[in-house]
C-alpha positions in Angstrom: -0.1 0.0 -0.4 1.5 3.5 -1.1 1.7 6.1 1.7 -0.2 9.0 1.2 1.3 12.4 0.6 1.0 14.5 3.7 2.0 18.5 4.3 4.9 17.1 6.3 6.1 14.9 3.6 5.7 17.9 1.1 7.2 20.0 2.9 10.4 17.9 3.9 10.9 17.2 -0.3 10.5 21.1 -1.1 12.7 21.8 2.4 15.9 18.9 0.7 15.3 20.2 -3.0 16.5 23.9 -1.9 19.4 22.3 0.3 20.0 20.8 -3.3 20.0 23.6 -5.7 21.6 26.0 -2.9 24.6 23.9 -2.0 25.0 21.8 -4.9 25.2 18.0 -4.7 26.0 15.8 -2.0 29.7 14.4 -2.2 29.2 10.4 -2.8 31.2 9.9 0.8 28.2 11.6 2.4 25.6 10.7 0.4 26.3 6.7 1.3 24.7 5.2 4.0 25.3 5.5 7.5 26.7 2.4 8.8 24.2 -0.1 10.3 24.0 0.4 14.3 25.9 -3.0 16.5 23.4 -5.3 18.4 24.3 -7.7 20.8 22.0 -10.1 22.6 23.0 -11.4 26.1 20.6 -14.0 27.9 19.5 -17.4 29.1 17.1 -19.7 27.1 14.2 -17.4 27.5 16.6 -15.2 25.2 17.8 -18.3 22.9 14.4 -19.1 22.8 15.4 -22.9 22.9 13.2 -25.7 21.6 11.6 -23.1 18.7 12.4 -24.6 15.2 14.6 -24.1 14.1 17.4 -23.9 16.4 21.4 -24.2 15.9 22.6 -27.6 16.6 26.2 -26.3 17.3 27.2 -25.6 20.3 24.9 -27.0 23.0 23.3 -23.0 23.5 20.3 -24.1 21.5 19.7 -20.6 20.0 16.3 -20.3 17.5 16.5 -18.8 14.0 12.9 -17.8 15.5 14.2 -15.9 18.7 13.4 -12.1 19.8 17.0 -10.9 19.0 17.0 -12.5 15.6 13.7 -11.5 15.1 14.6 -7.5 15.5 18.1 -7.5 14.4 16.4 -8.9 10.9 13.3 -6.3 11.1 15.6 -3.2 12.1 18.4 -4.3 10.2 21.0 -4.2 13.0 24.7 -5.1 12.7 24.0 -8.4 15.0 25.6 -10.4 17.4 24.1 -13.5 19.0 25.6 -14.4 22.1 22.7 -15.9 24.2 22.7 -19.3 25.7 20.1 -21.9 26.8 21.1 -21.9 31.0 23.1 -19.3 31.0 23.9 -17.5 35.0 24.7 -14.3 35.4 28.3 -15.7 36.6 28.2 -18.3 34.7 27.5 -17.4 31.2 28.1 -13.7 31.4 30.3 -12.6 33.4 32.3 -16.3 33.4 32.5 -18.5 31.0 29.6 -21.2 30.9 31.0 -24.9 31.7 30.5 -27.6 29.9 28.5 -29.3 32.0 26.3 -26.4 32.3 25.3 -26.9 28.5 22.0 -28.6 27.8 20.7 -27.7 24.1 19.0 -28.7 22.2 20.6 -31.0 21.1 19.6 -32.1 24.9 22.2 -35.0 23.9 25.7 -33.7 24.0 27.9 -35.3 21.4 30.8 -37.6 23.1 32.8 -35.4 25.4 30.7 -32.6 26.2 29.5 -29.6 24.8 32.8 -27.2 25.2 32.9 -24.3 27.4 31.7 -21.3 26.2 33.6 -17.7 26.8 32.1 -15.0 29.2 29.3 -13.7 26.6 30.3 -9.9 27.7 33.2 -10.3 25.9 31.2 -9.9 22.8 30.9 -6.2 24.1 32.6 -2.9 23.0 33.1 0.5 23.1 31.5 0.5 19.5 28.1 -1.5 20.6 25.2 0.6 20.1 22.5 -1.5 21.6 22.4 -4.2 24.2 19.8 -6.7 25.3 19.9 -8.8 28.1 17.9 -11.6 29.1 18.7 -13.6 32.3 18.2 -14.3 35.8 16.4 -17.3 36.4 19.1 -19.5 35.9 20.8 -17.8 38.5 17.8 -17.7 41.2 17.3 -21.6 40.6 14.2 -21.7 38.5 14.3 -24.8 37.7 15.3 -26.3 40.5 12.3 -24.7 41.9 9.8 -26.2 39.1 11.3 -29.5 40.0 10.9 -29.3 43.8 7.4 -28.1 43.2 7.0 -31.1 40.4 8.1 -33.7 43.5 6.1 -32.4 46.5 2.5 -32.0 43.9 3.4 -36.1 43.4 4.0 -37.0 46.7 0.8 -35.6 47.6 -1.2 -36.5 44.6 -1.8 -32.5 43.9 -3.7 -31.7 47.1 -2.5 -28.9 49.1 0.0 -26.2 48.7 3.5 -28.5 49.0 5.9 -26.4 47.2 4.6 -23.2 48.4 5.1 -24.6 52.0 8.8 -25.7 51.7 9.7 -22.3 50.0 7.9 -20.3 53.0 8.0 -22.7 55.9 10.6 -24.9 55.1 14.2 -25.5 54.8 13.6 -23.8 51.4 12.7 -20.2 52.4 16.5 -19.6 53.7 17.5 -20.9 50.7 15.1 -18.6 48.1 16.3 -15.6 50.2 19.6 -16.3 49.6 18.8 -17.1 46.2 17.0 -13.4 45.7 19.9 -11.7 47.4 22.6 -13.5 45.3 21.1 -12.4 41.8 20.4 -8.7 43.2 24.5 -8.8 44.2 25.6 -10.4 40.7 23.0 -8.5 38.4 23.7 -5.1 39.6 27.5 -5.9 38.7 26.9 -7.1 35.3 25.1 -4.1 35.0 28.1 -1.9 36.0 30.3 -4.1 33.7 28.2 -4.0 30.3 28.0 -0.1 30.9 31.7 -0.6 31.6 32.4 -2.5 28.3 29.8 -0.7 26.0 29.5 3.0 27.9 27.6 4.3 24.4 25.4 1.2 24.1 21.3 1.7 24.9 20.9 -1.4 27.4 17.7 -3.3 27.2 16.8 -5.6 30.2 14.0 -8.0 28.9 11.8 -9.4 31.7 10.2 -13.2 31.7 6.8 -13.9 30.3 3.7 -15.3 32.1 4.2 -19.2 32.4 1.0 -19.7 35.3 -0.9 -16.7 35.5 -4.3 -18.6 35.7 -4.2 -21.7 37.2 -7.8 -22.3 35.8 -7.2 -24.4 33.0 -4.3 -26.4 34.5 -4.9 -30.2 34.9 -2.5 -32.0 37.3 -0.9 -34.8 35.3 -0.8 -33.0 32.8 2.7 -33.0 31.2 2.1 -30.6 28.7 1.2 -27.9 31.2 2.5 -28.5 34.4 2.5 -32.5 35.2 2.6 -32.7 39.0 2.8 -29.1 40.1 -0.2 -28.8 42.7 -2.6 -26.8 41.6 -2.5 -25.2 44.7 1.3 -24.1 44.4 0.4 -22.3 41.0 -0.7 -18.6 42.2 2.8 -18.8 44.5 5.1 -19.9 41.7 3.6 -17.2 39.5 4.3 -14.4 42.3 8.1 -15.9 42.0 7.7 -14.9 38.4 6.5 -11.5 39.3 9.1 -11.0 42.1 11.9 -11.9 39.9 10.8 -9.5 37.3 10.4 -6.8 39.9 14.0 -7.1 40.6 15.3 -6.6 37.3 13.1 -3.7 36.4 14.4 -2.5 39.8 18.1 -2.9 38.4 17.1 -1.6 34.9 15.8 1.7 36.4 18.8 1.7 39.1 21.6 1.4 35.8 19.5 3.7 33.6 18.5 1.2 31.8 15.1 0.2 29.4 12.6 -2.6 31.2 10.9 -4.3 28.5 7.8 -6.0 30.4 6.5 -9.3 28.3 4.5 -10.6 31.4 1.6 -8.2 30.8 1.1 -9.0 27.4 1.2 -12.8 27.8 -0.7 -13.1 30.8 -4.1 -14.7 28.7 -1.5 -16.8 27.1 0.1 -19.5 29.9 1.0 -22.8 30.0 -2.7 -23.3 31.2 -4.2 -22.2 28.6 -5.3 -24.0 25.7 -2.7 -25.1 23.2 -4.0 -22.8 20.6 -3.7 -19.6 22.9 -1.2 -20.5 25.0 2.7 -19.1 24.4 4.4 -21.2 26.8 5.7 -24.7 26.5 5.1 -27.0 29.4 7.2 -29.9 30.8 7.1 -31.9 28.1 5.2 -30.6 25.2 5.0 -30.9 21.2 7.3 -28.3 19.4 6.4 -25.6 17.2 7.7 -23.2 14.8 9.0 -23.6 10.9 10.7 -27.1 10.0 10.6 -30.5 11.3 13.9 -30.8 13.3 13.4 -33.0 16.5 15.1 -33.6 19.6 16.6 -36.7 21.0 15.6 -37.4 24.4 18.3 -37.5 27.5 18.0 -40.2 30.3 16.0 -38.0 32.4 13.5 -36.8 29.6 12.8 -40.4 29.0 12.0 -40.8 32.9 9.4 -37.6 32.1 5.7 -39.0 31.7 3.8 -37.4 28.7 3.3 -38.1 25.1 5.0 -34.4 24.0 7.9 -34.7 21.2 10.5 -33.1 24.2 11.3 -32.1 27.5 10.7 -28.6 27.1 10.0 -27.5 30.6 8.6 -24.6 30.4 9.7 -22.1 28.0 7.9 -19.6 25.5 7.3 -21.5 22.1 6.9 -19.8 18.6 3.9 -17.6 19.6 5.8 -16.4 22.9 8.7 -16.1 20.9 7.0 -13.5 18.7 5.1 -12.1 21.4 8.4 -10.8 23.0 10.1 -10.1 19.9 7.3 -7.2 19.3 7.9 -5.7 22.4 11.6 -5.8 22.6 11.0 -4.3 19.1 8.5 -1.5 20.5 11.4 -0.7 22.7 14.4 -0.7 19.7 12.1 1.3 18.1 11.4 3.8 20.7 14.6 4.5 21.7 15.7 5.1 18.2 13.2 8.0 17.9 14.2 9.7 21.5 18.4 9.4 20.0 17.2 11.0 17.1 15.6 14.0 18.4 18.5 14.4 20.8 
């Protein structure tokens, strides 16, 4: 569809024509297109969008071609470096190397000898970097371990009560979880300072986590395309942990002059308990989404998880979830570019 000729467009065209008539042709060197802004994406599996087809099967990070960093870079024509990696933590991933034993793919079954250690993601930043997105924190907090505890405790109570909430608010898990939040807060601040030191001119975007279980009404106990054996009574508490995590990320972004991107609010009606056509989040074991027929050979641990889903996706954004992340992050990029142009 052609763009209508507006008064603003006419005035701009007249101004350009006047400039050419007064000053003559623009030299070829100045007429050349400005260089592409450089963009580096840092983050964990929610930024790599693991298990969304097609993914890179070459290094154990599982980066999807449909991940939000990939989509944003292509849409905005950015000079792009993607070092996101599944299972990355703030220390073991961004600030420091990600060891071989913390690389889980897909492919979930590593080649003989395991995947090679990954260098610190932060080393990809330079003083010339224009944009940085960072989506990290869940693994440092131990969110996967929390979900595993909830699965186990919900199984042992046959889905009755709130065994996981009780463990983390009244039992041995209380001090552990408080310590994890303190650790994440401390390490995140160190990371944000390090990002600024290595890329002092960059616009930094902190990406929050999308909604997993904001509404438990559609969840069925024992359904592994949802949350498996997590007790339904524990789901509101699990959601509160994710919201507390996002609050920490938002606060850190504000304290370090970065832009926070909320992906939770836009996804609240598309959590893991919604019907398959409406959910933007994989369950514990689920059918793969995306383009093509790529699949994942199950690990030994995955073989022990019931259900008939194609892969042990263990609660990550599916293709629709990755698309929504891309919409939210692209919008933030565009606002920053407009703001920069007005300076």
